[in-house]
N, CA, C and O of each residue as an XYZ file, in Angstrom:
568
protein
N      -0.463      6.320    -18.796
C      -0.371      5.398    -17.677
C       1.087      5.031    -17.395
O       1.491      4.905    -16.239
N       1.866      4.863    -18.456
C       3.271      4.503    -18.253
C       4.018      5.626    -17.543
O       4.853      5.366    -16.678
N       3.722      6.868    -17.903
C       4.374      8.003    -17.253
C       3.956      8.081    -15.776
O       4.783      8.324    -14.898
N       2.667      7.872    -15.524
C       2.174      7.869    -14.144
C       2.869      6.770    -13.343
O       3.299      7.003    -12.214
N       2.979      5.582    -13.920
C       3.644      4.472    -13.224
C       5.089      4.825    -12.907
O       5.560      4.567    -11.799
N       5.796      5.410    -13.862
C       7.201      5.799    -13.642
C       7.306      6.820    -12.508
O       8.163      6.700    -11.633
N       6.429      7.825    -12.532
C       6.432      8.842    -11.467
C       6.120      8.228    -10.107
O       6.741      8.583     -9.105
N       5.155      7.304    -10.073
C       4.788      6.660     -8.807
C       5.934      5.801     -8.270
O       6.177      5.769     -7.064
N       6.630      5.112     -9.159
C       7.775      4.287     -8.731
C       8.843      5.174     -8.111
O       9.370      4.857     -7.044
N       9.167      6.283     -8.769
C      10.172      7.213     -8.235
C       9.737      7.769     -6.881
O      10.547      7.872     -5.960
N       8.458      8.128     -6.760
C       7.929      8.666     -5.502
C       8.008      7.629     -4.389
O       8.397      7.944     -3.265
N       7.638      6.394     -4.706
C       7.651      5.324     -3.711
C       9.071      5.083     -3.183
O       9.281      4.987     -1.974
N      10.030      4.987     -4.089
C      11.404      4.730     -3.655
C      11.983      5.920     -2.884
O      12.751      5.731     -1.941
N      11.621      7.141     -3.278
C      12.144      8.333     -2.608
C      11.594      8.473     -1.198
O      12.235      9.094     -0.350
N      10.418      7.907     -0.927
C       9.730      8.126      0.350
C      10.506      7.666      1.591
O      10.506      8.465      2.527
N      11.133      6.572      1.746
C      11.083      5.343      0.958
C       9.898      4.490      1.394
O       9.502      4.495      2.560
N       9.344      3.760      0.437
C       8.223      2.888      0.730
C       8.299      1.611     -0.078
O       9.188      1.439     -0.913
N       7.363      0.721      0.177
C       7.306     -0.560     -0.537
C       6.032     -0.674     -1.368
O       5.820     -1.677     -2.050
N       5.186      0.349     -1.313
C       3.967      0.349     -2.100
C       3.395      1.747     -2.177
O       3.629      2.580     -1.302
N       2.637      1.995     -3.242
C       1.992      3.291     -3.424
C       0.771      3.092     -4.318
O       0.837      2.389     -5.327
N      -0.333      3.711     -3.942
C      -1.560      3.663     -4.738
C      -1.805      5.038     -5.349
O      -1.525      6.059     -4.722
N      -2.329      5.062     -6.571
C      -2.569      6.327     -7.269
C      -3.398      7.317     -6.444
O      -3.078      8.506     -6.451
N      -4.444      6.885     -5.736
C      -5.204      7.862     -4.941
C      -4.369      8.583     -3.876
O      -4.726      9.684     -3.456
N      -3.272      7.978     -3.439
C      -2.410      8.624     -2.447
C      -1.749      9.877     -2.996
O      -1.369     10.765     -2.233
N      -1.607      9.954     -4.311
C      -0.998     11.138     -4.921
C      -2.048     11.968     -5.662
O      -1.713     12.811     -6.493
N      -3.329     11.716     -5.349
C      -4.404     12.520     -5.898
C      -4.871     12.140     -7.290
O      -5.533     12.932     -7.961
N      -4.534     10.937     -7.730
C      -4.947     10.479     -9.061
C      -5.999      9.386     -8.893
O      -5.740      8.367     -8.252
N      -7.173      9.593     -9.462
C      -8.284      8.662     -9.301
C      -8.211      7.557    -10.360
O      -9.029      7.497    -11.278
N      -7.226      6.699    -10.209
C      -6.991      5.561    -11.109
C      -6.738      4.344    -10.230
O      -6.117      4.460     -9.174
N      -7.210      3.185    -10.656
C      -6.994      1.955     -9.879
C      -5.643      1.353    -10.245
O      -5.563      0.310    -10.895
N      -4.580      2.037     -9.811
C      -3.209      1.591    -10.058
C      -2.448      1.553     -8.739
O      -2.524      2.483     -7.935
N      -1.712      0.460     -8.530
C      -0.810      0.377     -7.381
C       0.563     -0.044     -7.871
O       0.712     -0.746     -8.871
N       1.553      0.413     -7.130
C       2.938      0.009     -7.351
C       3.357     -0.741     -6.100
O       3.117     -0.276     -4.986
N       3.981     -1.899     -6.274
C       4.403     -2.712     -5.136
C       5.816     -3.226     -5.393
O       6.105     -3.777     -6.455
N       6.684     -3.040     -4.416
C       8.010     -3.661     -4.444
C       8.368     -4.031     -3.010
O       9.094     -3.306     -2.329
N       7.855     -5.154     -2.570
C       8.087     -5.596     -1.191
C       9.508     -6.110     -0.997
O       9.903     -6.446      0.120
N      10.271     -6.172     -2.073
C      11.630     -6.701     -1.996
C      12.645     -5.591     -2.203
O      13.750     -5.838     -2.687
N      12.278     -4.374     -1.841
C      13.110     -3.199     -2.077
C      14.466     -3.294     -1.377
O      15.414     -2.615     -1.773
N      14.566     -4.118     -0.353
C      15.834     -4.237      0.364
C      16.818     -5.160     -0.348
O      17.991     -5.217      0.022
N      16.358     -5.872     -1.352
C      17.268     -6.733     -2.098
C      18.102     -5.877     -3.050
O      17.844     -4.683     -3.202
N      19.076     -6.473     -3.675
C      19.979     -5.735     -4.560
C      19.268     -5.192     -5.786
O      19.589     -4.099     -6.253
N      18.318     -5.930     -6.309
C      17.622     -5.510     -7.516
C      16.204     -5.076     -7.185
O      15.472     -5.774     -6.483
N      15.836     -3.935     -7.692
C      14.462     -3.468     -7.526
C      13.582     -4.176     -8.546
O      13.996     -4.424     -9.678
N      12.363     -4.497     -8.127
C      11.436     -5.190     -9.015
C      10.020     -4.687     -8.764
O       9.178     -5.419     -8.244
N       9.756     -3.411     -9.140
C       8.422     -2.877     -8.883
C       7.378     -3.538     -9.781
O       7.597     -3.735    -10.976
N       6.247     -3.874     -9.182
C       5.116     -4.424     -9.920
C       4.088     -3.307    -10.085
O       3.678     -2.677     -9.110
N       3.684     -3.075    -11.316
C       2.632     -2.113    -11.607
C       1.360     -2.921    -11.804
O       1.286     -3.776    -12.687
N       0.364     -2.648    -10.978
C      -0.884     -3.409    -11.023
C      -2.044     -2.462    -11.297
O      -2.323     -1.551    -10.517
N      -2.711     -2.696    -12.416
C      -3.911     -1.941    -12.757
C      -5.125     -2.787    -12.427
O      -5.156     -3.978    -12.737
N      -6.113     -2.190    -11.809
C      -7.357     -2.872    -11.442
C      -7.122     -4.170    -10.674
O      -7.712     -5.197    -11.013
N      -6.277     -4.145     -9.650
C      -6.012     -5.384     -8.904
C      -7.255     -5.869     -8.159
O      -8.047     -5.083     -7.640
N      -7.389     -7.180     -8.129
C      -8.529     -7.796     -7.459
C      -8.059     -9.068     -6.760
O      -7.408     -9.915     -7.371
N      -8.384     -9.195     -5.502
C      -8.032    -10.402     -4.762
C      -9.079    -11.466     -5.067
O     -10.270    -11.271     -4.825
N      -8.617    -12.592     -5.602
C      -9.516    -13.673     -5.991
C      -9.749    -14.659     -4.858
O     -10.852    -15.181     -4.696
N      -8.705    -14.914     -4.074
C      -8.818    -15.836     -2.949
C      -7.757    -15.492     -1.920
O      -6.773    -14.812     -2.212
N      -7.984    -15.980     -0.709
C      -7.021    -15.724      0.362
C      -7.080    -16.867      1.359
O      -8.083    -17.571      1.473
N      -5.973    -17.032      2.081
C      -5.934    -18.053      3.127
C      -4.887    -17.685      4.167
O      -4.021    -16.838      3.944
N      -4.996    -18.341      5.295
C      -4.049    -18.121      6.376
C      -4.243    -16.765      7.026
O      -5.187    -16.033      6.727
N      -3.328    -16.457      7.917
C      -3.383    -15.189      8.634
C      -1.976    -14.778      9.019
O      -1.146    -15.612      9.380
N      -1.722    -13.488      8.938
C      -0.426    -12.948      9.350
C      -0.656    -11.586     10.004
O      -1.440    -10.776      9.510
N       0.019    -11.350     11.096
C      -0.018    -10.043     11.752
C       1.271     -9.332     11.381
O       2.364     -9.879     11.525
N       1.126     -8.110     10.902
C       2.296     -7.375     10.437
C       2.187     -5.926     10.883
O       1.109     -5.333     10.827
N       3.288     -5.362     11.322
C       3.347     -3.964     11.730
C       3.452     -3.109     10.464
O       4.482     -3.098      9.789
N       2.364     -2.392     10.156
C       2.299     -1.616      8.930
C       2.467     -0.128      9.198
O       2.079      0.379     10.251
N       3.045      0.549      8.239
C       3.124      1.995      8.220
C       2.515      2.461      6.913
O       2.142      1.643      6.073
N       2.411      3.767      6.735
C       1.780      4.280      5.525
C       2.375      5.632      5.165
O       2.547      6.497      6.024
N       2.687      5.805      3.887
C       3.229      7.084      3.436
C       2.220      8.217      3.626
O       2.609      9.376      3.764
N       0.933      7.890      3.632
C      -0.115      8.905      3.817
C      -0.271      9.337      5.265
O      -0.819     10.404      5.542
N       0.204      8.517      6.186
C       0.039      8.799      7.617
C       1.390      8.670      8.326
O       1.659      7.661      8.980
N       2.230      9.685      8.195
C       3.550      9.617      8.826
C       3.425      9.401     10.333
O       2.480      9.865     10.971
N       4.371      8.708     10.863
C       4.451      8.481     12.310
C       3.455      7.459     12.838
O       3.446      7.199     14.041
N       2.614      6.869     11.990
C       1.663      5.866     12.462
C       2.130      4.489     12.031
O       2.393      4.246     10.853
N       2.231      3.593     12.997
C       2.417      2.177     12.690
C       1.350      1.432     13.473
O       0.944      1.834     14.563
N       0.914      0.338     12.879
C      -0.200     -0.387     13.462
C      -0.077     -1.849     13.083
O       0.171     -2.181     11.924
N      -0.250     -2.723     14.064
C      -0.258     -4.153     13.758
C      -1.622     -4.508     13.166
O      -2.666     -4.257     13.769
N      -1.585     -5.097     11.971
C      -2.811     -5.443     11.250
C      -2.781     -6.935     10.928
O      -1.763     -7.463     10.481
N      -3.901     -7.601     11.158
C      -4.059     -9.002     10.755
C      -4.656     -9.038      9.353
O      -5.686     -8.417      9.089
N      -4.002     -9.766      8.467
C      -4.471     -9.900      7.092
C      -4.265    -11.345      6.649
O      -3.539    -12.097      7.300
N      -4.897    -11.734      5.550
C      -4.597    -13.054      4.997
C      -3.118    -13.154      4.625
O      -2.533    -12.195      4.121
N      -2.522    -14.311      4.875
C      -1.096    -14.532      4.615
C      -0.811    -14.826      3.148
O       0.241    -14.450      2.630
N      -1.737    -15.493      2.481
C      -1.558    -15.867      1.080
C      -2.769    -15.362      0.298
O      -3.914    -15.571      0.697
N      -2.494    -14.695     -0.820
C      -3.587    -14.217     -1.663
C      -3.300    -14.553     -3.129
O      -2.150    -14.640     -3.558
N      -4.379    -14.738     -3.869
C      -4.283    -14.833     -5.322
C      -4.842    -13.519     -5.854
O      -5.949    -13.117     -5.495
N      -4.076    -12.858     -6.706
C      -4.446    -11.542     -7.214
C      -4.489    -11.571     -8.734
O      -3.629    -12.155     -9.394
N      -5.515    -10.922     -9.265
C      -5.631    -10.735    -10.710
C      -5.488     -9.236    -10.969
O      -6.071     -8.422    -10.253
N      -4.713     -8.872    -11.993
C      -4.550     -7.469    -12.358
C      -4.148     -7.377    -13.827
O      -3.892     -8.387    -14.481
N      -4.098     -6.163    -14.321
C      -3.604     -5.926    -15.669
C      -2.258     -5.230    -15.568
O      -2.035     -4.410    -14.676
N      -1.363     -5.562    -16.487
C      -0.091     -4.843    -16.547
C      -0.265     -3.619    -17.454
O      -1.359     -3.357    -17.952
N       0.813     -2.883    -17.657
C       0.740     -1.655    -18.451
C       0.451     -1.916    -19.929
O       0.081     -0.997    -20.661
N       0.616     -3.141    -20.363
C       0.315     -3.494    -21.759
C      -1.125     -3.971    -21.909
O      -1.576     -4.228    -23.025
N      -1.856     -4.092    -20.795
C      -3.240     -4.527    -20.839
C      -3.428     -6.027    -20.683
O      -4.553     -6.523    -20.742
N      -2.335     -6.750    -20.485
C      -2.428     -8.199    -20.295
C      -2.925     -8.514    -18.896
O      -2.545     -7.854    -17.929
N      -3.789     -9.539    -18.793
C      -4.270     -9.975    -17.480
C      -3.247    -10.919    -16.864
O      -2.783    -11.862    -17.506
N      -2.907    -10.652    -15.620
C      -1.922    -11.438    -14.882
C      -2.593    -11.973    -13.629
O      -3.389    -11.275    -13.001
N      -2.274    -13.207    -13.264
C      -2.693    -13.773    -11.981
C      -1.433    -14.237    -11.269
O      -0.583    -14.908    -11.853
N      -1.329    -13.869    -10.006
C      -0.176    -14.286     -9.209
C      -0.640    -14.714     -7.827
O      -1.720    -14.343     -7.366
N       0.204    -15.501     -7.182
C       0.041    -15.818     -5.774
C       1.067    -14.965     -5.023
O       2.215    -14.844     -5.450
N       0.651    -14.388     -3.928
C       1.560    -13.591     -3.107
C       1.406    -14.050     -1.668
O       0.321    -14.439     -1.235
N       2.506    -13.998     -0.938
C       2.428    -14.381      0.467
C       3.302    -13.491      1.318
O       4.188    -12.789      0.830
N       3.024    -13.543      2.609
C       3.781    -12.807      3.618
C       3.812    -11.311      3.294
O       2.771    -10.732      2.985
N       4.987    -10.676      3.358
C       5.083     -9.230      3.170
C       4.513     -8.785      1.824
O       3.822     -7.769      1.753
N       4.792     -9.526      0.766
C       4.290     -9.176     -0.559
C       2.758     -9.118     -0.553
O       2.172     -8.183     -1.100
N       2.116    -10.101      0.057
C       0.654    -10.127      0.149
C       0.134     -8.973      1.012
O      -0.873     -8.351      0.674
N       0.812     -8.689      2.113
C       0.396     -7.597      2.998
C       0.435     -6.264      2.248
O      -0.504     -5.473      2.338
N       1.512     -6.017      1.515
C       1.654     -4.744      0.797
C       0.563     -4.610     -0.266
O      -0.038     -3.544     -0.405
N       0.307     -5.668     -1.005
C      -0.744     -5.614     -2.031
C      -2.089     -5.286     -1.375
O      -2.824     -4.425     -1.857
N      -2.405     -5.970     -0.285
C      -3.682     -5.723      0.394
C      -3.769     -4.297      0.932
O      -4.821     -3.664      0.852
N      -2.672     -3.796      1.476
C      -2.622     -2.425      2.001
C      -2.918     -1.432      0.873
O      -3.702     -0.500      1.052
N      -2.290     -1.636     -0.283
C      -2.484     -0.709     -1.401
C      -3.889     -0.830     -1.989
O      -4.473      0.177     -2.390
N      -4.434     -2.025     -2.046
C      -5.820     -2.185     -2.513
C      -6.772     -1.475     -1.554
O      -7.783     -0.926     -1.991
N      -6.468     -1.476     -0.256
C      -7.274     -0.705      0.697
C      -7.375      0.754      0.249
O      -8.455      1.342      0.303
N      -6.262      1.340     -0.190
C      -6.279      2.730     -0.661
C      -7.217      2.896     -1.853
O      -7.936      3.891     -1.947
N      -7.211      1.932     -2.752
C      -8.106      2.004     -3.917
C      -9.574      1.962     -3.499
O     -10.443      2.496     -4.188
N      -9.835      1.321     -2.364
C     -11.198      1.198     -1.847
C     -11.553      2.338     -0.886
O     -12.629      2.336     -0.288
N     -10.642      3.313     -0.739
C     -10.912      4.461      0.121
C     -10.637      4.231      1.588
O     -11.096      5.002      2.432
N      -9.886      3.169      1.913
C      -9.562      2.869      3.311
C      -8.122      3.255      3.607
O      -7.223      3.035      2.796
N      -7.921      3.827      4.771
C      -6.579      4.140      5.259
C      -6.222      3.215      6.400
O      -7.092      2.579      6.995
N      -4.953      3.143      6.699
C      -4.487      2.338      7.828
C      -5.203      2.755      9.104
O      -5.524      1.912      9.942
N      -5.451      4.037      9.254
C      -6.122      4.552     10.448
C      -7.517      3.947     10.620
O      -8.004      3.824     11.744
N      -8.160      3.571      9.516
C      -9.480      2.943      9.587
C      -9.433      1.581     10.267
O     -10.457      1.084     10.735
N      -8.255      0.978     10.323
C      -8.099     -0.332     10.958
C      -7.688     -0.218     12.424
O      -7.563     -1.227     13.119
N      -7.478      1.014     12.890
C      -7.032      1.239     14.270
C      -8.218      1.295     15.224
O      -9.346      1.598     14.835
N      -7.927      0.994     16.479
C      -8.950      1.140     17.520
C      -9.269      2.626     17.681
O      -8.504      3.485     17.244
N     -10.401      2.916     18.307
C     -10.788      4.312     18.531
C      -9.735      5.055     19.359
O      -9.456      6.227     19.110
N      -9.163      4.375     20.328
C      -8.139      4.995     21.178
C      -6.914      5.346     20.340
O      -6.389      6.455     20.439
N      -6.462      4.408     19.521
C      -5.278      4.646     18.685
C      -5.555      5.756     17.665
O      -4.682      6.580     17.396
N      -6.759      5.781     17.100
C      -7.121      6.851     16.145
C      -7.048      8.214     16.817
O      -6.488      9.163     16.268
N      -7.625      8.296     18.016
C      -7.637      9.557     18.738
C      -6.216      9.996     19.079
O      -5.882     11.172     18.934
N      -5.382      9.069     19.529
C      -3.985      9.384     19.845
C      -3.257      9.902     18.600
O      -2.517     10.882     18.677
N      -3.468      9.243     17.448
C      -2.795      9.667     16.222
C      -3.278     11.046     15.781
O      -2.475     11.883     15.369
N      -4.567     11.283     15.865
C      -5.105     12.585     15.449
C      -4.535     13.711     16.308
O      -4.198     14.778     15.795
N      -4.427     13.469     17.623
C      -3.824     14.487     18.498
C      -2.359     14.715     18.129
O      -1.889     15.852     18.090
N      -1.657     13.639     17.863
C      -0.244     13.744     17.483
C      -0.101     14.490     16.152
O       0.799     15.316     16.000
N      -0.979     14.204     15.196
C      -0.929     14.869     13.890
C      -1.210     16.365     14.027
O      -0.556     17.181     13.379
N      -2.180     16.724     14.866
C      -2.478     18.147     15.093
C      -1.271     18.852     15.709
O      -0.947     19.983     15.348
N      -0.612     18.168     16.640
C       0.567     18.755     17.288
C       1.701     18.938     16.279
O       2.373     19.970     16.275
N       1.913     17.933     15.422
C       2.952     18.037     14.387
C       2.645     19.181     13.425
O       3.545     19.916     13.019
N       1.373     19.330     13.063
C       0.966     20.398     12.139
C       1.193     21.763     12.787
O       1.683     22.683     12.133
N       0.841     21.901     14.063
C       1.017     23.168     14.773
C       2.493     23.542     14.877
O       2.849     24.715     14.766
N       3.350     22.543     15.091
C       4.785     22.796     15.192
C       5.391     23.189     13.854
O       6.389     23.907     13.801
N       4.782     22.714     12.773
C       5.300     23.015     11.444
C       4.965     24.422     10.992
O       5.621     24.964     10.103
N       3.937     25.024     11.604
C       3.546     26.380     11.185
C       4.107     27.449     12.064
O       3.860     28.633     11.831
């Protein structure tokens, strides 16, 4: 698990991104990496195993992107403040409060663990537009 976490952190920063879930790289493990403060001087990636949202409040609309869906951004409404329980790499249970961007990133990555993509939150029109754009990008690449 520690090696997987290290690889995921390197992948996330190289992308560059602020979060990554194990299923995004083809690993069926309930692990997410989150560093919503990547623009600060010090990196502080959080490795979360089996994350679970215990409570939420407020609302925030945020323009989200996804490493799994290049070229797609979508404004998503999510709870602004969440309480999350998870295990760290040592197996200790941690509970934290997260808000704003940090909360949005955690929720986005938990969506991946639940089999949801950003595209699942898009309107039918936006989904269709993205799919056409993705097909065009794929055709140009070949």
